Every structure is written in C-alpha cells, then in structure tokens.
C-alpha positions as CSV (number, residue, x, y, z in Angstrom):
1,X,-18.7,5.8,-35.6
2,X,-16.1,3.6,-33.7
3,X,-14.0,5.6,-30.9
4,X,-10.6,4.2,-30.2
5,X,-8.2,5.3,-27.4
6,X,-4.8,5.0,-26.8
7,X,-3.3,3.8,-23.5
8,X,0.1,5.1,-22.8
9,X,2.9,2.8,-21.5
10,X,2.7,2.3,-17.7
11,X,5.0,3.8,-15.8
12,X,7.0,2.1,-12.9
13,X,5.2,4.1,-10.3
14,X,1.8,2.5,-11.8
15,X,3.1,-0.7,-11.3
16,X,4.2,-0.1,-7.6
17,X,1.0,1.3,-6.8
18,X,-1.4,-1.7,-8.1
19,X,1.1,-3.9,-6.7
20,X,0.7,-2.0,-3.2
21,X,-3.1,-2.4,-3.5
22,X,-3.3,-5.9,-4.4
23,X,-0.7,-6.2,-1.0
24,X,-3.1,-4.0,1.0
25,X,-6.3,-5.6,-0.1
26,X,-4.3,-9.3,0.9
27,X,-3.8,-7.7,4.4
28,X,-7.2,-6.7,4.7
29,X,-8.5,-10.5,4.0
30,X,-5.4,-11.7,6.3
31,X,-7.3,-9.7,9.0
32,X,-10.9,-10.8,8.1
33,X,-9.5,-14.5,8.6
34,X,-7.5,-13.7,11.4
35,X,-4.3,-14.7,10.3
36,X,-1.8,-12.5,12.4
37,X,1.0,-11.9,12.3
38,X,0.8,-12.3,8.6
39,X,-1.8,-9.3,8.2
40,X,0.6,-7.1,9.7
41,X,3.2,-8.2,7.8
42,X,1.3,-7.8,4.3
43,X,0.4,-3.9,5.5
44,X,3.9,-3.0,6.4
45,X,5.1,-3.8,2.8
46,X,1.8,-2.3,1.4
47,X,2.6,0.9,3.6
48,X,6.3,1.0,2.6
49,X,4.8,0.7,-1.4
50,X,2.3,3.4,-1.2
51,X,5.4,5.7,0.4
52,X,7.4,4.7,-2.3
53,X,4.4,5.9,-4.4
54,X,4.4,9.3,-2.6
55,X,7.8,9.5,-3.0
56,X,7.9,9.3,-6.7
57,X,4.8,11.5,-7.4
58,X,6.4,14.2,-4.9
59,X,3.0,14.0,-2.9
60,X,3.8,14.8,0.8
61,X,0.2,13.7,1.9
62,X,0.7,10.2,0.7
63,X,4.1,9.9,2.5
64,X,2.4,11.6,5.5
65,X,-0.5,9.3,6.0
66,X,1.8,6.3,5.3
67,X,4.3,7.3,7.8
68,X,1.5,7.8,10.3
69,X,-0.4,4.5,9.4
70,X,3.7,3.0,10.0
71,X,3.9,4.2,13.3
72,X,0.6,3.6,14.7
73,X,0.7,-0.4,12.9
74,X,4.1,-0.8,14.8
75,X,3.0,0.7,18.2
76,X,0.0,-1.9,18.0
77,X,1.7,-4.6,17.3
78,X,4.7,-4.1,19.8
79,X,1.8,-3.4,22.4
80,X,0.3,-6.6,21.5
81,X,3.1,-8.9,22.3
C-alpha cells in the first residue's frame, strides 16, 4: 500500500523563516572565513527576519531572544570600531 501525503501551501511566514535561516547560516560562514563586517550585516538581517517571524507567530520568546541578540551584536560591533 502506497501512502500519500498532502503538503499544505506555504504561508508567508514559512518563506521568511527559511530566508532568515539561510541568511543566518551565511553569517556563520562569513564569520568562519573572517569576513567582517559582512558577517555582522548578515546576522543583523537574519535577526531582523527572525524577529519578524516571532511577530507573525505572536511568539514573544522568539522576539525577546532576537532583541537580545541584536543588542549584544550591536554593542560588540560598536566596541570593536
């Protein structure tokens, strides 16, 4: 017996979270290659997009962790200059 699965259509939040994930992974790769400040820019975009996902899901935990990440990344970036 062959079991079939149906895929639900993707919602806008699904696109945002996968784009955010890809950008975050690019940021990690740029960090590993020591491409600064491009890694910081990638992380900032990823953080913003993941915050947007938390907002769309009304998930305060996701929003809080990404506000904290934004603050710590920004402070680190400004102190490195």
